[in-house]
C-alpha positions as CSV (number, residue, x, y, z in Angstrom):
1,M,-17.2,-1.8,-22.1
2,T,-17.0,-1.4,-18.3
3,T,-13.6,-1.1,-17.0
4,I,-12.8,-4.0,-14.6
5,T,-9.6,-4.3,-12.7
6,R,-8.5,-6.8,-10.1
7,F,-6.1,-7.2,-7.2
8,A,-5.0,-10.7,-6.7
9,P,-3.0,-11.4,-3.6
10,S,-1.9,-14.9,-2.3
11,P,-3.0,-15.3,1.3
12,T,0.4,-16.6,2.4
13,G,1.3,-13.5,4.3
14,T,0.0,-10.0,5.1
15,L,-0.1,-7.1,2.6
16,H,3.1,-5.0,2.4
17,V,3.7,-1.6,0.9
18,G,4.5,-3.1,-2.6
19,N,1.2,-4.9,-3.1
20,I,-0.8,-2.2,-1.4
21,R,0.5,0.2,-4.0
22,T,-0.7,-2.3,-6.7
23,A,-4.1,-2.6,-5.2
24,L,-4.4,1.2,-5.0
25,H,-3.4,1.7,-8.5
26,N,-6.0,-0.8,-9.7
27,W,-8.6,0.8,-7.5
28,L,-7.9,4.3,-8.9
29,L,-7.9,3.0,-12.4
30,A,-11.3,1.5,-11.9
31,R,-12.8,4.4,-10.1
32,K,-11.6,7.0,-12.5
33,A,-13.3,5.0,-15.3
34,G,-16.5,4.5,-13.3
35,G,-15.7,0.7,-13.4
36,R,-15.3,-2.2,-11.0
37,F,-12.3,-3.2,-8.6
38,M,-12.3,-6.9,-7.9
39,L,-10.6,-8.9,-5.3
40,R,-9.3,-12.2,-6.2
41,I,-7.8,-14.4,-3.6
42,D,-5.1,-16.7,-5.2
43,D,-5.3,-19.5,-2.8
44,T,-4.7,-22.5,-4.9
45,D,-1.6,-23.2,-2.7
46,A,-3.4,-25.0,0.0
47,E,-0.3,-25.7,2.0
48,R,0.8,-22.1,2.4
49,S,-2.6,-20.2,2.3
50,R,-4.1,-19.3,5.7
51,E,-7.6,-18.1,6.3
52,E,-6.3,-15.5,8.8
53,Y,-4.4,-13.8,5.9
54,V,-7.6,-13.7,3.8
55,T,-9.2,-11.9,6.7
56,G,-6.4,-9.7,7.1
57,I,-6.3,-8.7,3.4
58,R,-10.0,-7.7,3.5
59,A,-9.5,-5.7,6.6
60,D,-6.4,-3.9,5.3
61,L,-8.1,-3.0,2.1
62,A,-11.1,-1.7,4.2
63,W,-8.9,0.4,6.4
64,L,-7.2,1.9,3.4
65,G,-10.6,2.8,2.0
66,L,-10.2,0.5,-1.1
67,D,-13.7,-0.8,-1.4
68,V,-14.1,-3.8,-3.6
69,D,-17.0,-4.6,-5.9
70,G,-16.7,-8.3,-5.8
71,E,-14.5,-11.2,-4.6
72,E,-13.6,-14.4,-6.1
73,R,-11.5,-17.2,-4.4
74,Q,-9.4,-19.5,-6.7
75,S,-9.9,-22.4,-4.3
76,A,-13.6,-22.3,-5.2
77,R,-13.0,-22.3,-8.9
78,L,-10.9,-25.5,-9.4
79,A,-13.4,-27.0,-11.7
80,H,-13.0,-24.1,-14.0
81,Y,-9.3,-24.7,-14.2
82,E,-9.9,-28.4,-14.8
83,A,-12.2,-27.6,-17.7
84,A,-9.8,-25.1,-19.3
85,F,-6.9,-27.6,-18.9
86,E,-8.9,-30.3,-20.7
87,L,-9.6,-27.9,-23.5
88,L,-6.0,-27.1,-23.9
89,R,-5.0,-30.7,-23.7
90,A,-7.6,-31.7,-26.5
91,N,-6.1,-28.9,-28.6
92,G,-2.5,-30.0,-28.1
93,R,-1.4,-27.0,-26.2
94,V,-0.3,-28.9,-22.9
95,Y,2.0,-31.7,-22.6
96,P,3.4,-33.9,-19.8
97,C,6.9,-33.6,-18.5
98,Y,8.8,-35.8,-16.0
99,E,12.0,-34.1,-15.2
100,T,12.9,-33.6,-11.6
101,A,13.8,-30.1,-10.2
102,Q,17.4,-31.3,-10.0
103,E,17.4,-32.5,-13.6
104,L,16.0,-29.2,-14.8
105,D,18.6,-27.2,-12.7
106,L,21.4,-29.2,-14.3
107,K,20.1,-28.6,-17.8
108,R,20.0,-24.8,-17.0
109,K,23.6,-24.9,-15.9
110,V,24.7,-26.7,-19.0
111,Q,22.8,-24.3,-21.2
112,L,24.3,-21.2,-19.4
113,G,27.8,-22.8,-19.6
114,R,27.4,-23.0,-23.5
115,G,26.2,-19.4,-23.7
116,L,22.5,-20.4,-24.4
117,P,19.3,-19.1,-22.7
118,P,18.4,-21.3,-19.7
119,I,15.0,-22.3,-21.1
120,Y,13.3,-25.6,-21.2
121,D,14.5,-27.8,-24.2
122,R,11.2,-29.4,-24.8
123,A,12.7,-32.8,-24.4
124,A,9.4,-34.3,-23.1
125,L,7.8,-33.7,-26.6
126,S,10.0,-36.5,-28.0
127,L,8.7,-39.1,-25.6
128,T,6.7,-42.0,-27.1
129,D,3.6,-43.6,-26.0
130,A,5.8,-46.5,-24.7
131,D,7.9,-44.0,-22.8
132,H,4.8,-42.5,-21.1
133,A,3.5,-46.0,-20.3
134,A,6.7,-47.1,-18.8
135,L,6.9,-44.0,-16.5
136,A,3.4,-44.4,-15.4
137,A,4.1,-48.0,-14.7
138,Q,6.9,-46.8,-12.3
139,G,4.5,-44.5,-10.5
140,I,5.9,-41.4,-11.9
141,A,3.3,-38.7,-12.4
142,P,3.9,-35.9,-14.9
143,H,3.8,-32.2,-14.4
144,W,2.4,-30.3,-17.3
145,R,3.6,-27.4,-19.4
146,F,1.7,-25.0,-21.8
147,K,3.2,-25.3,-25.3
148,L,4.1,-21.9,-26.6
149,D,3.4,-21.2,-30.3
150,H,6.9,-20.3,-31.8
151,A,5.3,-19.1,-35.1
152,E,4.7,-15.5,-34.3
153,A,6.1,-12.9,-32.0
154,I,4.1,-11.9,-29.0
155,G,3.4,-8.0,-28.6
156,W,1.2,-5.6,-26.9
157,E,1.1,-1.9,-26.2
158,D,1.9,-1.7,-22.5
159,G,0.1,1.1,-20.6
160,V,3.4,2.2,-18.9
161,R,6.2,0.6,-20.9
162,G,5.0,1.3,-24.4
163,P,5.4,-1.3,-27.2
164,Q,6.4,-4.8,-25.9
165,K,7.7,-7.6,-28.1
166,F,8.8,-11.1,-27.2
167,D,10.1,-14.0,-29.2
168,P,8.2,-16.9,-27.8
169,A,11.2,-19.2,-28.7
170,S,13.2,-17.3,-26.2
171,L,10.8,-18.2,-23.4
172,S,10.3,-21.6,-21.5
173,D,7.1,-23.4,-22.0
174,P,5.6,-22.6,-18.5
175,V,4.7,-25.3,-16.1
176,I,1.0,-24.9,-15.3
177,R,0.2,-27.9,-13.2
178,R,2.3,-29.8,-10.7
179,A,2.7,-33.6,-10.6
180,D,0.2,-33.7,-7.7
181,G,-2.4,-32.0,-9.7
182,S,-2.3,-28.7,-8.1
183,W,-2.2,-25.5,-10.2
184,L,0.5,-22.8,-10.6
185,Y,-0.2,-19.2,-11.4
186,M,-0.3,-19.0,-15.1
187,L,-3.4,-21.0,-16.2
188,P,-5.8,-20.0,-13.3
189,S,-5.0,-16.3,-13.6
190,A,-5.8,-16.4,-17.3
191,V,-9.0,-18.2,-16.8
192,D,-10.2,-16.0,-14.0
193,D,-9.4,-12.8,-16.0
194,I,-11.5,-14.1,-18.9
195,E,-14.4,-15.2,-16.8
196,M,-14.4,-12.2,-14.6
197,G,-14.3,-10.0,-17.6
198,V,-11.1,-8.2,-16.5
199,T,-10.4,-5.4,-19.0
200,D,-7.2,-4.0,-17.4
201,V,-4.3,-5.9,-15.8
202,L,-2.0,-3.5,-13.9
203,R,0.8,-5.0,-12.0
204,G,4.6,-4.9,-11.4
205,E,7.2,-5.0,-14.1
206,D,8.4,-8.4,-12.7
207,H,5.4,-9.8,-14.4
208,V,6.2,-8.6,-18.0
209,S,7.5,-12.0,-19.2
210,N,4.4,-13.6,-17.5
211,T,2.2,-11.5,-19.6
212,A,3.9,-12.6,-22.8
213,V,3.1,-16.2,-21.9
214,Q,-0.4,-15.4,-20.7
215,I,-1.3,-13.6,-23.9
216,Q,-0.7,-17.0,-25.7
217,I,-2.8,-18.8,-23.0
218,F,-5.6,-16.2,-23.4
219,T,-5.4,-16.8,-27.2
220,A,-5.5,-20.6,-26.9
221,L,-8.4,-20.5,-24.5
222,Y,-10.4,-18.3,-26.8
223,A,-9.6,-20.4,-29.8
224,A,-10.5,-23.7,-27.9
225,Q,-13.9,-22.1,-26.8
226,H,-14.5,-20.7,-30.2
227,K,-15.0,-17.2,-28.7
228,V,-14.1,-13.8,-30.0
229,Q,-10.8,-12.7,-28.4
230,H,-10.9,-9.9,-25.9
231,L,-7.5,-9.5,-24.4
232,P,-7.1,-7.2,-21.4
233,R,-5.1,-4.0,-21.6
234,F,-1.8,-4.6,-19.8
235,A,0.4,-2.1,-17.9
236,H,3.5,-2.8,-15.8
237,E,4.7,-0.3,-13.3
238,A,8.1,0.0,-11.9
239,L,8.9,-1.7,-8.6
240,L,9.4,0.0,-5.3
241,I,13.0,0.3,-4.0
242,G,14.2,1.8,-0.7
243,K,15.8,5.3,-0.4
244,E,19.3,3.7,-0.4
245,G,19.0,2.9,-4.1
246,K,18.6,-0.9,-3.9
247,L,15.8,-3.3,-3.1
248,S,15.1,-3.1,0.6
249,K,14.1,-6.2,2.6
250,R,12.3,-3.8,4.9
251,L,9.7,-3.1,2.1
252,G,8.4,-6.6,2.6
253,S,7.7,-6.2,6.2
254,L,6.1,-2.7,5.8
255,G,2.4,-3.5,6.1
256,C,-0.7,-1.9,7.6
257,D,0.0,-3.3,11.0
258,S,3.3,-1.5,11.2
259,F,1.7,1.7,9.8
260,K,-0.9,1.7,12.4
261,E,1.7,1.0,15.1
262,R,3.5,4.2,13.9
263,G,0.3,6.2,13.8
264,I,0.2,6.5,10.1
265,E,-3.2,7.6,8.6
266,P,-4.5,5.6,5.7
267,E,-5.0,8.7,3.8
268,A,-1.3,9.4,4.0
269,I,-0.4,6.0,2.7
270,V,-2.8,6.5,-0.2
271,A,-1.6,10.1,-1.0
272,L,2.0,8.9,-1.1
273,L,1.6,5.6,-3.0
274,A,-0.9,7.1,-5.5
275,R,1.8,9.3,-7.0
276,L,5.1,7.6,-6.1
277,G,6.9,6.8,-9.3
278,T,4.9,9.2,-11.4
279,S,5.7,12.7,-12.8
280,Q,3.0,14.2,-10.5
281,P,4.1,15.7,-7.1
282,V,3.5,13.7,-4.0
283,E,1.2,15.9,-2.0
284,P,-0.8,15.5,1.2
285,I,-4.1,15.1,-0.6
286,A,-6.8,13.7,1.8
287,E,-9.6,14.0,-0.6
288,R,-9.7,10.7,-2.4
289,Q,-11.6,12.0,-5.4
290,T,-8.8,14.4,-6.2
291,L,-6.4,11.4,-6.5
292,V,-8.9,9.5,-8.5
293,N,-9.3,12.4,-11.1
294,S,-5.6,12.9,-11.4
295,F,-4.7,9.3,-11.9
296,D,-3.1,8.8,-15.2
297,L,-0.8,5.8,-16.4
298,G,0.8,8.2,-18.8
299,T,2.5,9.9,-15.9
300,F,4.2,6.7,-14.6
301,G,8.0,6.5,-15.2
302,R,10.2,3.6,-16.0
303,A,12.7,4.2,-13.1
304,P,12.2,2.4,-9.9
305,A,9.9,4.2,-7.4
306,K,11.7,5.1,-4.3
307,F,9.8,4.7,-1.0
308,D,11.2,6.6,1.9
309,D,9.7,6.5,5.5
310,A,10.6,10.2,5.9
311,D,8.4,11.0,3.0
312,L,5.5,9.0,4.5
313,D,6.0,10.8,7.8
314,R,6.0,14.2,6.1
315,V,2.8,13.5,4.3
316,N,1.2,12.0,7.4
317,T,1.9,15.0,9.4
318,A,0.3,17.3,6.8
319,I,-2.7,15.0,6.6
320,V,-3.1,15.1,10.4
321,H,-3.2,18.9,10.2
322,Q,-6.1,18.7,7.9
323,L,-8.3,16.2,9.8
324,D,-11.6,17.5,11.1
325,F,-12.7,16.9,14.6
326,A,-15.5,14.6,13.6
327,A,-13.1,12.4,11.8
328,V,-10.8,11.8,14.9
329,A,-13.2,12.4,17.9
330,H,-13.4,8.7,18.6
331,R,-9.7,8.5,18.8
332,L,-9.0,11.5,21.0
333,P,-8.5,11.4,24.9
334,E,-11.7,11.5,26.9
335,G,-13.0,15.0,27.4
336,M,-11.0,16.6,24.5
337,G,-13.4,18.7,22.5
338,E,-13.3,20.4,19.2
339,E,-11.7,23.6,20.4
340,A,-8.8,21.7,22.0
341,W,-8.4,19.6,18.8
342,H,-8.0,22.8,16.7
343,A,-5.6,24.2,19.2
344,I,-3.4,21.1,19.4
345,R,-3.7,19.8,15.8
346,P,-1.0,22.1,14.2
347,N,1.7,20.7,16.6
348,L,0.9,17.0,16.0
349,E,2.7,14.4,13.8
350,T,0.1,11.8,14.6
351,V,-3.4,11.7,16.1
352,R,-2.2,9.7,19.1
353,G,0.2,12.6,19.9
354,A,-2.9,14.4,21.1
355,Q,-2.7,12.6,24.4
356,E,0.5,14.3,25.3
357,Y,-0.7,17.7,24.5
358,W,-4.2,17.0,26.2
359,S,-2.2,16.3,29.4
360,I,-1.1,20.0,29.3
361,V,-4.8,20.8,29.9
362,T,-5.7,18.2,32.4
363,G,-2.3,18.3,34.2
364,P,-0.4,18.0,36.3
365,V,2.5,19.8,34.5
366,E,6.1,19.5,35.6
367,L,7.7,23.0,36.0
368,P,11.2,24.1,35.5
369,E,13.2,26.0,38.1
370,F,12.5,29.7,37.6
371,P,14.9,32.4,38.6
372,A,13.8,35.0,41.2
373,E,13.0,37.7,38.6
374,D,10.8,35.3,36.6
375,R,9.0,34.2,39.7
376,A,8.2,37.8,40.6
377,Y,7.0,38.2,36.9
378,L,4.9,35.2,37.1
379,A,3.2,36.5,40.3
380,Q,2.3,39.7,38.4
381,A,0.9,37.5,35.7
382,A,-1.4,35.6,38.2
383,A,-2.7,39.0,39.4
384,A,-3.2,40.3,35.9
385,L,-5.0,37.3,34.5
386,D,-8.4,38.3,33.2
387,F,-10.9,35.9,31.6
388,T,-13.7,38.4,31.3
389,V,-12.2,39.6,27.9
390,D,-12.5,37.8,24.6
391,D,-8.8,37.0,24.3
392,P,-7.3,36.5,27.7
393,W,-3.8,35.5,26.5
394,H,-3.2,38.6,24.4
395,A,-4.8,40.8,27.1
396,L,-2.4,39.3,29.6
397,T,0.8,39.6,27.5
398,N,-0.1,43.1,26.5
399,A,-0.7,44.1,30.1
400,L,2.6,42.5,31.2
401,K,4.5,44.1,28.4
402,D,3.2,47.5,29.5
403,A,3.9,46.9,33.1
404,T,7.3,45.2,33.0
405,G,8.8,46.3,29.5
406,R,9.5,42.7,28.8
407,K,9.1,41.6,25.1
408,G,9.8,38.6,22.9
409,K,11.2,35.5,24.7
410,A,11.5,37.1,28.0
411,L,7.7,38.1,27.8
412,F,6.4,34.8,26.4
413,L,8.6,31.9,27.5
414,P,8.2,32.0,31.3
415,L,4.4,32.2,30.9
416,R,4.3,29.2,28.5
417,Q,6.6,27.2,30.9
418,A,4.5,28.0,33.9
419,L,1.2,27.3,32.2
420,T,2.2,24.2,30.1
421,G,5.6,22.9,31.5
422,M,6.9,23.2,27.9
423,D,9.1,25.5,26.0
424,H,7.0,25.2,22.8
425,G,3.6,23.9,21.7
426,P,0.2,24.9,20.7
427,D,-0.7,28.6,20.1
428,M,-1.4,30.0,23.7
429,G,-4.2,32.2,22.5
430,E,-6.2,29.0,21.7
431,L,-4.9,26.9,24.6
432,L,-5.3,29.2,27.5
433,P,-9.1,29.4,27.4
434,I,-9.1,25.5,27.2
435,I,-6.9,25.3,30.3
436,G,-9.4,27.6,32.1
437,E,-8.9,30.5,34.5
438,E,-8.8,28.6,37.7
439,V,-6.2,26.1,36.6
440,A,-4.1,28.8,34.8
441,R,-4.1,31.0,37.9
442,R,-3.2,28.1,40.1
443,R,-0.3,27.1,37.9
444,L,1.1,30.8,37.7
445,V,0.8,31.1,41.5
446,R,2.6,27.8,42.0
447,A,5.4,28.8,39.5
448,A,5.9,32.1,41.4
449,Q,6.7,30.5,44.7
């Protein structure tokens, strides 16, 4: 059976680091198995869903390199949910309820006060036909709940958490349809997973109880359709937390736009999130297939995964140092060639930082105040500069060392400052030929004055 995974965002906002991680792990799971990674837009909430968010989700996945093998939109599948609902209704697995949100909240408070679990008491099941008729006559429309079967425990072997077991009597019958006819998450998701042939559902551990409920919805739908049951494999990974050890509100605002603004490479985000929360080391792996091959749910831990900006910056810097010129040429300053990229690359934290270092080459550079002895030294350097040799920098420093007896910082620092206006930076052996003889000599002469 072909492995099919899905990423199912609601287009009520932009992707953030938490659901980027979920999308990535589903993509890796599918790619490792040679399967399919599907995008499902959960846009049944017409009031909050926005088309610009749908466009943004697609663009973010593309930027991250998470190519999809197909897309479904729940707003185009409403007839499927209606048909499934009628099947469940005919089989006595859904029932109408009329309590208001305030009434339900009061019931929960009473139950908690009595030390009981705050689950729905199924009071609506005791309503008679006359009760329903009277409520309908008052213009009160029902919302609908799925009726859980309390006869047997719900269990599955979770790909991350191991054996899971729930007593259905400890769970509320979930509301699957609102009084206005719109759908909540539970039923459409199960219908889609069945009809899309999803074989693996990998999501956050906050969905564990949802899975227990949906397993019964799956089972009821298969029974109503007289089909052989094929439940997906379920896995629930630990959620992300901030470095401070508690859930961080910032995680919800960390999306692709903010990463782009910081100059973070998509390869860095993928390398970090692919292994965050696993026993495998987080490494600056730019080769996507390496991450695919090493992906293993068995390495996922139960402890919350800690997301730290500093770790992302560290991985990003290392990734930048691996990037070939061809991969970044279109993002570099005009005129900057491959030799300059290789000279500057080891000093960069982001690709955009190349602009600052390229200005060293194109000038002008701001020079410090040099003492008299350094000015005389730099005049010697201007006279000794020789670009007829293969390595003008080392030829220059060797000649000056012999002529002046200088060494170490006294030998190199005034030259770097005069040629670049900086105390540190790219390897001068690579940078000097890029600056060129005419500009280099002119800078040395100017510094010597």
